[in-house]
C-alpha positions in Angstrom: 0.1 0.0 0.0 3.3 2.1 0.8 4.5 1.4 -2.7 1.4 3.0 -4.8 0.4 5.4 -2.2 0.3 9.0 -4.1 2.4 11.0 -1.6 3.6 14.4 -2.1 7.3 13.2 -3.0 6.1 11.0 -5.7 6.5 11.5 -9.4 3.0 10.8 -9.7 1.8 13.6 -7.8 4.4 16.2 -8.9 3.9 15.2 -12.9 0.4 14.6 -13.5 -2.2 14.9 -10.1 -1.4 18.6 -9.1 -0.7 20.1 -11.8 -4.3 18.9 -13.1 -5.8 19.5 -10.0 -4.2 23.5 -10.4 -4.8 23.8 -14.2 -8.6 22.6 -13.1 -8.6 24.8 -10.0 -7.5 28.2 -11.9 -10.0 27.8 -14.9 -12.3 28.4 -12.4 -13.4 31.7 -11.8 -12.3 32.9 -8.2 -16.1 34.0 -8.0 -17.0 30.4 -8.3 -16.0 29.3 -4.8 -18.6 26.5 -4.2 -17.3 25.1 -8.0 -13.7 25.3 -6.7 -14.6 23.5 -3.1 -16.3 21.0 -5.1 -12.9 20.5 -7.5 -11.0 20.1 -4.6 -13.6 17.5 -3.1 -13.2 15.1 -5.7 -9.7 15.6 -6.1 -9.2 14.4 -2.5 -11.0 12.0 -2.7 -9.3 10.6 -5.2 -5.8 11.5 -3.4 -7.2 9.3 -0.3 -8.4 6.4 -2.3 -5.5 6.4 -4.6 -3.5 3.6 -2.2 -6.4 1.7 -1.2 -9.9 2.3 -2.7 -11.7 1.1 0.5 -10.8 4.0 2.5 -13.2 6.3 0.8 -15.6 4.4 2.6 -14.6 5.3 6.1 -13.9 9.0 4.5 -17.6 9.4 3.6 -18.9 7.9 6.8 -17.1 10.3 9.0 -18.2 13.2 6.7 -21.7 12.0 7.2 -21.6 11.0 10.0 -20.2 14.6 11.7 -22.3 16.6 9.4 -25.5 14.7 10.9 -23.5 15.5 14.7 -22.9 19.5 13.1 -27.1 19.8 12.4 -28.1 18.3 15.4 -25.7 20.9 17.6 -26.8 23.8 15.4 -30.8 22.4 16.0 -30.9 21.7 19.7 -30.4 24.8 22.5 -30.7 22.5 25.8 -27.5 22.1 27.5 -28.0 18.4 28.3 -29.0 17.5 24.7 -26.1 19.2 23.3 -23.9 17.6 25.8 -25.0 14.1 24.3 -24.8 14.9 21.1 -21.0 16.3 21.0 -20.6 13.1 23.3 -21.4 10.9 21.0 -19.2 12.2 17.9 -16.2 12.0 20.2 -17.1 8.5 20.9 -18.0 8.0 17.3 -14.4 9.2 16.1 -12.6 7.9 18.5 -14.1 4.6 18.0 -13.5 5.0 14.6 -9.6 5.9 15.5 -9.3 2.9 18.2 -10.9 0.2 15.3 -8.4 0.7 12.7 -5.7 1.8 15.0 -5.5 0.3 18.3 -8.0 -2.9 17.6 -5.3 -4.9 16.9 -2.8 -3.8 19.6 -5.1 -4.6 22.3 -6.0 -8.1 21.1 -2.8 -9.0 19.7 -4.4 -9.7 16.4 -6.6 -13.0 17.1 -9.5 -11.8 14.8 -7.4 -10.7 12.1 -5.4 -7.8 11.1 -7.1 -4.5 10.3 -5.0 -2.2 7.6 -4.5 1.1 9.0 -6.2 4.2 6.9 -3.0 6.1 6.4 -3.8 9.4 8.1 -6.5 8.6 10.2 -5.1 10.2 13.0 -4.5 13.8 11.7 -8.1 14.0 10.4 -10.0 12.4 13.1 -8.5 15.4 15.2 -9.6 17.4 12.8 -13.0 16.8 12.3 -13.1 16.2 16.3 -12.1 20.2 16.3 -15.5 20.8 14.0 -18.3 19.5 16.5 -16.5 20.4 19.7 -16.3 23.9 18.4 -19.3 24.0 17.2 -20.5 22.5 20.5 -18.9 25.5 22.6 -20.4 27.7 20.2 -16.7 29.3 18.7 -18.3 28.2 15.0 -21.7 28.0 13.7 -22.9 24.5 12.1 -21.8 24.2 8.2 -24.6 23.0 6.3 -23.4 22.7 3.2 -22.0 19.2 3.6 -19.3 19.9 0.5 -17.5 22.3 2.3 -17.4 20.1 5.6 -16.5 17.4 3.4 -13.7 19.6 1.7 -12.6 21.0 4.9 -12.4 16.7 6.5 -10.7 15.3 3.2 -8.4 18.5 2.1 -5.5 16.5 0.2 -2.6 18.9 1.3 -2.6 18.3 4.9 -4.7 15.1 4.7 -1.8 12.4 5.8 0.9 14.1 7.6 -0.5 17.7 8.7 -0.6 19.9 9.9 -3.4 19.1 11.9 -6.1 22.0 10.5 -8.5 23.0 13.1 -11.8 24.4 11.6 -12.0 27.4 12.9 -8.9 27.9 11.1 -9.9 27.8 7.7 -14.2 28.2 8.3 -14.0 31.6 6.4 -11.7 30.4 3.8 -14.6 27.5 3.0 -16.3 30.4 2.3 -14.6 33.0 0.9 -10.8 32.9 -0.3 -8.5 34.4 -3.0 -4.9 34.0 -4.3 -2.9 36.4 -6.3 0.5 35.8 -8.2 2.1 37.0 -5.2 0.3 34.4 -3.1 1.2 31.7 -5.6 4.5 32.3 -6.1 5.3 32.0 -2.3 3.4 28.8 -2.2 5.6 27.1 -5.0 8.5 28.7 -3.0 7.2 26.8 -0.2 6.6 23.8 -1.7 9.6 23.4 -3.2 11.9 24.1 -0.1 9.6 21.4 1.5 10.6 19.0 -1.2 13.6 19.7 -1.0 13.9 18.9 2.5 12.4 15.6 2.3 13.5 14.2 -1.1 17.5 16.0 -0.8 17.9 15.6 3.1 15.6 13.2 4.8 15.7 10.3 2.1 19.4 11.0 2.4 19.7 10.8 6.5 17.1 8.2 6.2 19.3 5.6 4.0 21.5 5.6 7.4 19.5 5.5 9.5 17.4 2.5 8.4 20.9 1.0 7.9 22.3 1.6 11.5 19.1 0.7 12.9 19.1 -2.9 11.0 22.3 -3.8 12.8 21.9 -5.5 16.1 22.5 -3.6 19.0 24.9 -5.7 20.5 27.2 -5.1 17.2 27.2 -1.8 17.5 29.7 0.6 18.5 28.5 3.7 20.8 29.6 6.2 17.8 27.7 4.0 15.6 24.7 4.1 17.8 24.9 8.0 18.2 26.1 8.4 14.2 22.2 6.4 13.6 20.1 7.9 16.2 21.3 11.7 14.9 20.6 10.8 11.5 17.3 9.6 12.7 16.7 12.9 14.2 17.5 15.3 11.0 15.5 12.5 9.0 12.3 12.9 11.3 12.5 16.6 11.1 13.1 17.4 8.0 10.3 14.9 6.6 7.9 16.4 9.0 8.3 19.6 8.8 8.9 19.1 4.6 5.4 18.1 4.5 4.1 20.3 7.0 6.1 23.0 4.2 4.5 21.8 1.4 1.1 21.5 2.7 1.1 25.1 3.6 2.5 26.0 0.0 -0.3 24.1 -1.8 -2.2 26.1 0.7 -1.1 29.3 -0.4 -1.7 28.4 -3.5 -5.0 27.9 -3.2 -5.7 30.9 -1.4 -5.8 28.7 2.0 -3.6 29.7 5.2 -2.8 26.8 6.7 -1.2 27.5 10.2 2.5 26.4 11.0 3.4 23.1 12.6 7.4 23.9 13.5 9.7 26.8 14.2 13.2 25.3 14.7 12.5 22.9 17.2 16.4 21.4 17.7 17.1 25.0 19.3 15.6 24.6 22.2 16.4 24.8 25.9 14.2 22.8 27.5 11.5 20.7 27.0 9.2 22.9 27.1 10.2 25.1 24.8 10.6 21.8 22.5 6.9 20.8 22.6 6.6 24.5 21.8 8.2 24.3 18.3 7.6 20.9 17.6 4.4 20.0 16.0 2.7 22.9 17.1 -0.5 21.9 15.3 -1.3 18.6 17.7 0.6 20.4 21.0 -2.2 23.4 20.8 -4.8 20.3 19.9 -4.1 18.2 23.0 -3.7 21.6 24.8 -7.3 22.8 24.3 -9.2 19.6 24.0 -7.3 17.7 26.6 -5.3 19.5 29.0 -7.3 22.6 29.6 -10.9 20.3 29.9 -8.7 17.8 32.2 -8.5 21.2 34.8 -4.6 22.5 32.6 -2.9 24.3 35.7 -5.7 25.2 37.9 -5.9 22.8 40.0 -2.7 23.0 41.9 0.6 21.3 41.4 -0.4 17.5 41.9 -3.5 17.5 39.3 -1.0 19.6 37.0 2.3 16.9 36.9 -1.4 14.4 36.5 -2.7 16.2 33.7 0.3 16.8 31.9 1.0 12.7 32.6 -2.2 12.0 30.8 -1.8 14.4 27.9 1.6 13.2 26.8 0.5 9.5 27.3 -1.9 10.1 24.7 0.4 12.5 22.2 2.5 9.2 22.6 -0.3 6.4 22.0 -1.6 9.1 19.2 1.7 8.3 17.1 1.0 4.5 17.0 -0.3 1.9 18.4 2.8 0.2 20.2 4.5 0.8 23.8 7.3 2.3 22.1 5.6 5.2 21.2 3.1 5.4 24.6 6.8 5.1 26.3 8.2 8.1 24.3 5.2 9.9 25.3 5.5 9.1 28.9 9.1 9.9 28.9 8.5 13.8 27.4 6.1 14.0 29.8 8.3 12.9 32.9 10.9 15.9 31.8 8.0 18.4 31.6 7.1 17.3 35.5 10.4 17.9 36.1 11.0 21.0 34.6 7.9 22.1 36.8 9.4 20.8 39.7 12.4 23.2 39.4 14.7 22.1 36.4 13.2 24.8 34.2 14.8 27.6 36.9 18.2 25.8 36.9 18.3 25.8 33.2 17.2 29.4 33.3 20.0 30.4 35.5 23.2 28.2 33.9 24.8 29.3 30.4 22.4 28.6 27.3 24.8 26.0 25.7 24.1 23.5 28.4 19.9 23.9 28.2 20.8 23.8 24.6 23.0 20.3 25.2 20.4 18.5 27.6 17.6 19.5 25.4 19.2 17.6 22.5 20.3 14.7 24.3 16.7 14.3 25.7 15.6 14.8 22.2 17.7 12.0 20.9 17.2 9.5 22.9 13.7 10.1 22.8 13.9 9.3 18.7 15.5 6.3 19.4 12.3 4.8 21.5 10.4 6.6 18.8 12.3 4.7 15.8 13.4 1.2 16.9 10.7 -1.3 15.8 9.8 -2.2 19.8 10.7 -1.6 23.2 13.1 -3.8 23.8 15.0 -3.2 20.8 15.2 0.4 21.7 16.0 -0.2 24.9 19.0 -2.2 23.8 19.8 0.4 21.1 20.0 3.0 24.0 22.2 1.0 25.9 24.5 0.7 22.8 24.7 4.4 22.5 26.6 4.4 26.3 28.4 1.4 25.4 31.8 3.8 26.0 34.3 0.8 26.3 33.4 0.4 23.0 33.4 3.8 21.4 34.2 2.6 18.0 34.7 5.7 15.5 36.1 4.0 12.9 33.1 1.8 12.5 31.1 4.9 12.4 33.2 6.8 9.9 32.4 3.4 8.0 29.3 4.4 7.6 29.6 7.6 6.1 30.3 8.7 2.4 31.2 11.9 1.5 27.6 12.9 0.0 25.9 11.9 3.1 28.1 13.4 5.4 27.7 16.9 3.6 24.2 16.1 4.0 24.0 16.0 7.3 26.5 19.0 7.7 23.8 21.3 5.9 20.8 19.6 7.8 22.4 20.5 11.2 23.3 24.1 9.7 19.6 24.4 8.0 17.9 23.3 11.6 19.4 26.8 13.0 17.3 29.6 11.5 20.2 31.5 10.0 18.1 32.2 6.7 15.4 33.9 8.1 18.2 36.3 10.1 19.8 37.0 6.4 16.0 37.5 4.7 14.7 40.3 7.9 18.6 41.5 7.0 18.3 42.0 3.7 14.9 43.4 3.8 16.0 46.2 5.7 18.5 48.0 3.0 17.5 49.5 -0.3 16.4 47.2 -2.4 16.0 44.2 -0.1 13.1 43.1 -0.8 13.3 43.0 -4.7 17.1 40.4 -3.5 15.0 38.5 -1.3 12.7 37.8 -4.3 14.9 37.0 -6.7 17.2 34.8 -4.0 13.7 32.6 -3.8 13.1 32.3 -6.9 16.2 31.1 -7.7 15.9 29.0 -4.8 12.5 27.8 -6.1 14.5 26.7 -9.6 17.3 25.2 -8.3 15.6 23.6 -5.5 12.5 21.5 -7.7 15.8 21.1 -9.8 17.6 18.6 -7.5 14.8 17.2 -5.4 13.7 16.1 -9.2 17.2 14.9 -10.0 16.7 13.1 -6.6 13.7 11.3 -7.3 14.4 10.1 -10.8 17.8 8.8 -9.6 16.5 7.3 -7.0 13.5 4.7 -6.0 14.1 5.2 -2.2 11.1 7.3 -1.0 9.8 6.5 2.8 7.0 7.5 4.3 7.1 7.1 7.9 3.5 8.5 8.5 2.3 5.3 7.4 2.6 4.1 10.7 0.5 6.8 12.4 
């Protein structure tokens, strides 16, 4: 299924699907917004059904059910009735997620294997934001089923985020516009995301896959750290790359999707890391779980318990395995430690030590996330600290010149020096024109390099299949 799915970095998507979708979209006059919505809805359903056509039935069921829940919430004013409806909507949506994603895990597969629909974690949280916000009175009921269907299935952010809440684009479903400038910015942003995925992430992914495939007992400490660092770079540039591509596609169509990453690897605490990493997921859990649980308003012990629950859910949201759950709890424990006093210590010591601490916690956490199971993760972490066998030579043997250059570039682009240069240029005379020219040139170069990389290799992993 992974091989046949139409991911953004596939030649099918780049050379056939998205050109056709955009050509038709732009041929429809902007004033006919409903026609544009229907065209995008049809395209999105085709996109989702491409790899596994039966998944379209799940998508249609979700659209119809939540459309009805929304209508009922708009019809009834009695508090008890509305609470019942929103509860049913949450049970329905989480029930689908549980059945497809966690049923095998809890039953051990004794009833057969249930195939996981790609992107179900993302679109489940999106549609829950609609019914919950309608219940809260934050948004009106969407009475046009095609608009609600488009919101749920919109292909740019359907399979890998960002998690777009209904309130974020409710107005744009009814009225939106685009011009040459927004389309240009969208293409540039898409090109950056594509290069992140194809040029950087795919390269370091090959190194990470190679090292993680080695029995941990045979790994030197240096090799284990190299694999962990490679995966740390892979997941950031893959995930943020997809978010960039989604945001870029949104700009091309008049949608303004929320940012999802803000240079998380410059964080100096785990709290700051989660303010910068997968920001749409963090805000979703904050608004729809942490605050309803009481947040930090009911004393310290309750705050720590709420954090524990939220990060347990964060881990399990990513996948149905113990290592995802442990990864979430691991981050939650450090969040609690920082609130117990560690954060105050970090604020007093030189910033570099806070950064080193954060990256050590994050990198070790990514091993829990990446390993096939919890046992392998713990053995791999043990190899990272096997300093009696550091083995620089075996780590160096895993590298070639090209991969080393990509790793150095990845580390450099994890730091916000490009925005700093752009900001500086925009303050000088003629700077805005220079920035535009640089963007245009970068777009052409990045697209060319990405396409060359795609055509020169059939290695194009899709890590969100597990989500």
